[in-house]
C-alpha positions, 0 to 999 in steps of 0.5 A: 958361099959356093956349095957343092952338089949334094948326095942328098940334099935334094932327096925329096923335093930336090930330087925333082928340081933344084932350088934357085938363088935370088936374082933381084934381091928385092924387098918382095922376096919371101924368105920362107919360100924355095923357088925352082927354075927349069934351066938347061940340064947338064951332066946329071945336074941342073944349072941354077940361076945365079949359081953353078953346079959342077957335078961334084961327088956330094961330099958337100951340098949344093947350097939350094935348101932354104936359100933365098928366092927369086921374086919377079913379076915378069909375065910368062908370056913375055917374048920381047928382049927386054931383060937386058944384060945380066939376066938369067933364063928362068922358068915362068909360070902363070898357073899352078898347072904349069908347075907339074912335072910329067903330069905329077904334082910335086908340091909346087905352086905358081907364086909371082910367076915362079914355081915355089914350095915351102923351104925346109927348116934349117938344121940346128945340130950335127946329129940331125944332119947325120940322119939327113945325109944318111937317108935314114928318114927314107927307110921303111916305117917301123914301131917300137917292138914291132919287128918290122925291120928284122926280116931285112936285117935292119935296125929301127931308129927314131928319126924326126919323131917316127920309126924307120928301118935303117941299114945295118952292117952284116956278114952280107953287107959292109957299110963301106959298100954303100959308101957309109960308115958304121955308127953306134946308135940306140934303137927305138927300143932303147937297145944299143945297135950299129947302123950305116950312115954318114958319120961326118955330116955337120950342120953349117952355121948358115943352117944347111947340112953337109959332109966336109971333106978332109983330104983329096981321098974324100973327093972321088969325082973327076971334076972336083978331085981336090979338097979345100980343107978350109971350106970342106968342099971338093973343088976342081983344080984345073980346066982339065978336071972340068972337061970330064963333065963334057959341058961347055958351060962347065968347062972352065975351073975358076976359084975351084968351081967349074963354069963357063969361060966365054959367051960361046960356052953358054951358046954351045950348051944351049944355056944362054948367051952371056957368061958372067963370073962363070955363070951362064946368063942371057941378053934376051928371051931369044937366048933362052930358046934352047933352054929346057923347060923341065915343067909341064907348062909355062915358058923359060924367059930371060929375067933381069938380075 
């Protein structure tokens, strides 16, 4: 299922790099491992192997949390065009140091030539998703009776077993200002309180959090202004919507998703040389020469699907 880019799904590890869907579907894949790739960066998002991102407004998620992984034994030193048609430009590592970004350890290690980290646990209920998509766990740590949030006119909530200061509406700030809603909760001291959050967040049956749209009004992004009420995702309605992204590889609207429409679209974006079902891929390593390596080491190679 296609999943739109998330406001938040990627606030922790996903802020650094997105996760990638499985390219080989082999039995060696480790379902407990989330894998990242360094592919071409476009319009503030990163094109993912085996799927697409369309710069949507985040009313849903990008579907990358805890998805399946790519398991490849292709050496990062491989430079010959042996992948054949149907491959994807994927970052290949040979050591853990290849998985650092700007000299920072982001919690990834080199596993089977791919930079990988532990996938987050799937969601189990809507309330957990409200907290996740509201960003409550990123608030300043606080304790029962500690008063740590009072100076900021915030509320201390227990989130995932620990206290965090959460934004509350006041005469100086309305929840609508930060694109959230007022939610009645019980604070860490057991008192009723009102905070700002994403009240519409739900846990999808596949185990990820998202906030389904209910109408086009919930889809402010120019590239995906139409709400598919059946799926709850914001979609493009025409190529003109996708044109607002300014990227050839995301210029054609197909089944509600912005993607490529021709091989030349991929070449023009420096994201490969083969367009298949709206996704840019590669015919060999040379086609990946212009794909940006977001990591400090390793290289981007064409890995067969």
